[in-house]
C-alpha positions in Angstrom: 0.3 0.3 0.0 1.2 3.5 -0.9 0.3 4.9 1.7 1.4 3.2 4.3 5.0 2.8 2.4 4.7 7.0 2.7 3.5 7.3 6.6 6.3 4.8 7.3 9.2 5.8 5.7 9.1 8.7 3.7 8.8 10.5 0.3 11.9 9.8 -1.1 12.4 6.0 0.4 8.7 5.2 -2.0 10.1 7.4 -4.8 13.1 5.3 -4.7 11.0 1.9 -4.4 9.0 3.3 -7.1 11.6 3.9 -9.5 12.8 -0.1 -9.3 11.5 -2.8 -10.7 13.2 -5.8 -8.3 12.2 -4.0 -4.6 10.3 -6.6 -2.8 7.8 -6.4 -0.2 9.1 -5.6 4.1 7.3 -9.1 4.9 9.5 -11.0 2.1 12.9 -8.9 2.8 13.0 -8.3 6.5 17.0 -7.3 6.2 15.7 -3.9 4.3 14.7 -2.8 7.7 17.9 -3.5 9.2 19.5 -0.6 8.5 17.0 1.8 9.1 16.7 0.2 12.3 20.1 0.9 13.1 19.9 4.9 11.5 17.0 5.3 14.0 19.0 4.4 17.1 21.6 6.4 16.5 19.3 9.1 16.1 17.7 8.7 19.2 21.2 7.7 21.1 22.5 11.5 19.6 18.7 13.1 20.6 19.3 11.7 24.1 23.0 12.8 24.2 22.2 15.9 22.7 19.1 16.3 25.5 21.5 15.7 28.5 24.1 18.6 27.2 21.8 20.6 27.1 20.9 19.9 30.8 24.2 20.6 32.0 25.1 16.9 32.2 28.1 15.0 29.6 25.6 11.8 30.1 27.5 10.5 32.4 24.8 8.9 35.2 25.8 9.6 38.9 23.4 7.8 41.5 20.2 8.7 39.4 21.8 12.0 38.3 24.1 13.3 35.3 27.1 14.8 36.1 27.9 18.3 35.1 30.1 19.4 31.8 33.2 20.3 33.2 35.6 22.0 30.5 39.3 22.2 30.8 40.6 24.7 32.4 43.4 26.9 29.4 46.6 28.6 30.4 46.8 32.4 29.6 48.4 32.0 26.5 46.5 30.1 25.3 43.6 32.8 25.7 42.4 34.8 22.9 43.1 38.8 22.8 39.0 39.4 23.0 39.2 36.5 26.1 41.8 38.2 27.7 40.2 42.1 26.7 36.9 40.2 28.5 38.4 39.0 31.7 40.2 42.6 31.9 37.1 44.1 32.1 34.9 41.6 34.0 37.8 41.8 36.9 38.0 46.0 36.5 33.6 46.1 36.7 34.0 43.9 39.7 36.5 45.7 41.5 33.7 49.0 40.8 30.8 46.7 42.2 32.7 46.2 45.4 33.2 49.9 45.7 30.0 50.8 45.4 29.1 48.4 48.1 31.3 49.4 50.1 30.6 52.9 49.6 26.5 51.8 49.8 27.3 49.9 53.4 28.7 52.9 55.1 26.2 55.6 53.8 23.6 53.0 55.5 26.1 52.7 58.7 25.3 56.1 58.7 21.9 56.8 58.7 21.3 53.7 61.3 23.0 55.6 63.4 
């Protein structure tokens, strides 16, 4: 049945089957399904790995939870110029933030007393 083949195998496979003179049905030749089953299993594994990675795990299960993916720490020589610049800017921003926190803490203490 054309509809069943299109629904289960897709239009691409149906066109291939329709063009072939020697194609046999999947019941008569079930070996055709093994490649599709393998491809489908690989697709499922990749999708699961992608899901785990998006949740912060690397796929290694520890006590029912997925371990977070820990990246290697690079040496300063391995960092790009843009990364070094961003790190300097972040460090400067943190210093300013700490200074402001101390300033407002002192002002709050003056008002409380």
